[in-house]
C-alpha positions, 0 to 999 in steps of 0.5 A: 481626849488627849490635848498632846500634852498628856492631859485631857483638854479643858472642857467648856463650862459656865463659871458658876457650875464649878466649886473651888474645891476642884482647882489645884492651883488657884491658891498659888496664882492668888499668892503670886498675884498678891506678892507682886502687887505688894512688892511693886507698890513698895519699890519704884511707886514714887520713883521718877526715872529716865533712860535715854531721855524717856521719863517714867515711873520706875514701878512700870517695870514690875507692876504690869506683871499683876495685871498679867496675873489678873488676866490669868485669874479671870481667863482660867478661874473666872471673874468671881475668883478674880474678884476675890484675888482683887479684895485680897490684894486691896486688904494687902496694900491697906495692911502694907501702908498701915505697917509702914507708918507704924514702923516708921514712926516708932522712935529708933533705938539709941545709937541706930542711925538708919532711920533716915534711910528707912524713912526714904525707903518705907516712908509713906506719902499718903497721897501716893498710898490712896492713889495706889489703892484707888487706882489698883481697885478700880484698874483691875475690876475694869481689866477683869470685867472687860476680859470676862466679857470679851471671852464670852463674846469671842467664844473663848478664841483669840486670847490675845485680844481680850488680854491686850484689850482688857489691859488697854482699858484697865490700865487706862483707869489705873493711869488716870486715877493714880497720877493725878491723885498722887502728883498733880500739884506736886509735879507740873501738870505737863509732867503729870500728863506725860508720865501717865501717858508714857507709863500707860503705853509702856503697860500696854507694851508690856502686856504685848511683850508677855503675851506668849508667856500668858498663853503658855501659862494659860494653856497649862493652867487649864489643862491642869484644872481640866476646865475652861470657864465662861462667865455667862451667868456671872454677877459682876458686881465688885462689892462682893467676895462671893464665888 
């Protein structure tokens, strides 16, 4: 049966019944997820911005895109494959932290005057590094778990309820971990709480605004892959990368 786009409508199957070899676009979505994650942690993670009196962490502008891609991964490819992507992102963040530390620590060549600027951009505050990695790991797994469970509970209907609902919970965990670990004792407690709450609200708002794009991407990927996965018998442990 055609879905109106010239492709067969995706068939509903349990995630365990599908092998990765059946997917044509999983690797591309995974690459996009890791790329956005790494770049959003390089640019803007430690900068506190203020626009029109509204204070927020600058990284908020792009980091939520990784959560949207995380939603797409879980919705289209299932929890187990999203879990593998989360571990890939975790490894990428660790490599980023080590690479930045090594490169910044290398003695500059005689006559090169860019060390101070380089340190300002790529110098790692280890509290922020630890906070980013821990918050990402916990928040993404909660986001993926909630979305997968809601998909089964809703029978695959009302995509917006699980993309937004999982983001509300996942981003709450992310913000509750990141800002206290990174900035408590450096910023005032009031400032930490203010930025934590406002950034959570902004992240959820981003998810709401990007819902039409999420629907478009999810729909096209499901039609291209030909299946609609449900995590009915999935092992939801985060401590594994098995499919």
